[in-house]
N, C-alpha and C positions, 0 to 999 in steps of 0.2 A: 068360744072362739071369737076373736075380734079381727077385723080387717081394717088396715090403714087406708084412708081415702087420700089419694093424691090430689092436691089442689092444683088445678091448671090456671094459667094466667091468660087473660084476654090480650089481644093485640093492643088496644088502647092502654091497658094497665102496663104492659111491657114497655111501650113507648114512653109513658110517664116515668116509669122506674128507670129506664135506661138514661134518660136525661140527667139523672142524679148520680150516675156512675162515672168513675174515673176512666175506666177502660171500655173498649168496645165489646158488645155482646150481640150475637145473633139470636133470633127467636124461631124455634122449631115448630111453633103452633101451640105449644103447651107450656114451655119454660125457657128461661134464658140459657144460652150456651156460650161459654167464655171463648173469646177469640185468642188464640195463642200466637206467639211470635213465629216468624218464618226464618228460613235459612238465607244465607247470602245469595244463593242461586235463585231462590224463590223471589226475593226482592229485586234482584237484577233483571230477571225475565219480566216481572210485572212492570218495573220502571221503563224498561226498553219498549215493551208493548205499548204502554200509555204514551210514551214520547212519539213513537211512530204513528200512532193513531191521531195524536194531537196535530202533528204536522200534516198528515193526509187530510184531516178534516178542516184545516184552516180555511176560513172564508165560506164555509158551508154551515147550514143551520144546526147540524148535529154536533154533539159534544161528547168527549170521552171523560169519564169519571171513575173513581175507585182509587184506592181501596177504603177510603175513610167516609165515603158517602154511601148510604144504603139504598136498597130497593125493596119493594114489597112484592113477594111472589107467592101466590096461593095462600094468602093470610100469614105468611112467614116473613121475617125480616132477615135479609142477607146482605153481606158486604162482599160483593165480588171483587176479585183482584183488578178487574177493569170491566167497564160496560159503556155502551154508547146509547144515548137517547137523542132524539131529534125534537122532543117536546120542550117548550120553555120551562126552565126551572125557576120557580119564584125565589126572590131574594130571601135569604135566611132559611131556605128549605133544607131539611136533613134527609128527606126521602126523594129520590129522583123519580119523576113520572115516566111511564111508558118506555122502559128499556127495550131496545131492539136487538142488540147483540150483547151477550154476556160472556165473560172470560173468567175461567178459574185456572190457577196454576196448582197442580197437584202437590200435595204433601202427604207423607205416610199417615199422618194422624187425621187427615180430612178426606182421603181418597174415597172411602165408602160413601160419605155424605155427598161429595161432589159427583160421584158416578151414579148414585142411586137416588137419594132423597132430592137433591137439587134438580136432577134430570126431570123428575115428575113435577116438581114445583114450577120449573121454568116452562114446561109444556102446558101447564094449567094457566099460564099467564099469557094471554093472547098477543100482547105486544112483542114478546120475545120470539124472534124469527130464527135466531141462530145461537147455539150454545157451543162454545169452544173450550175444550179442556186441554191445557198445555202440560206436557210432561216436564218434570223438573230435572231429570237425570239424562235426558236425551232430547235431541231436536225432533220432537214429534207432537202431533196434535190429533185429538179426536174431535170431529166437527159434527154436531147434530143440527140438522136443518128441518124446520117445521114442515110437516106435510098435513094433509087434511085430518088424518086420524092417528098419526104416529110420526116420530122423528125418522128421517133417513140419516144414515151415518157414513162419514167419509174419514179415512185415516190418512194423515199427511206425515211424511218423514223427509229427511235429507233436504234436498233443494226444492221441494214442493212449494207452491204458492198458496197462501190462505186467501181465498177469494170471498169477499164480503159484499155481494151485490146490493144488499139492503141499504148500505151506506156509501156505495160507490168507491170501495177501497180494496186494493190487492196488496197483501203483505207477504214478501218472500220469507219462508220459515227461517232461513239463515240470518236474516236481519233481526228477527225477534230474539235469537239466541246469540247474537254477536257479542263477544267479550265475556261470555258465560263459560266457566270451566265445567264441562259436562263429565259424567262418569265415563270411564273407559268402556268401550264395547265389550260385551261378554264374549269369550272365546268358546267356540263349539268344540266339544271334546270328540276326538276321533275314536 
C-alpha cells in the first residue's frame, strides 16, 4: 500500500511563484488557488464601493485598495474586492500592510470561502477590525466587528447605513448598489 504525499507550498515560495504568473492567485496556506472572473454585478458593486470609499477618505491618511493588491491574513494571501489600510504602503509593494476593514462581494463559487475560511483568517489578523460581506443579488451586507474573543455580527438591508467608525466613514447601502441590476425579490408562496 502506498500513500501519496501532498507537497505544501510555503508563503515565501508562493510569493516567488506568483510573481511569475500571468493571472492572480490566492494562497490558502498550502497551495495556490486560481482567481476566477466575476459577473457584471460583482464588478459594479466592487467598483462603486471603492469609488465611494476613495471619495470619503480623500485628505485622510487611510487608503482604499483592491482587488488587484493583496493582503496577508493568517499566513494566507488574499485579494479582497476592497480593503482599507491606514499604514503607509511602500513604493512598489504588492502586499498592503495592516488592513483595517476588508470587503468581499459574494459569488456562488466563493461564498463558502468568504463566509468560513476568510472569516477565520481575518479574525486571526489583529489589524482587521471589520469584515464586510456584500451580497451580489440583493442590497444586503453581513458585517463582522472584532470583539475580544469573537466577531459580533450585524445584517444590513434596504436603506441601512454601513457605519465604519474605524475609518470615520458611513456609507448608505443604496449608494453601494446604485446602478446595479439586482435579482427580483423572491415571492412568498401562499
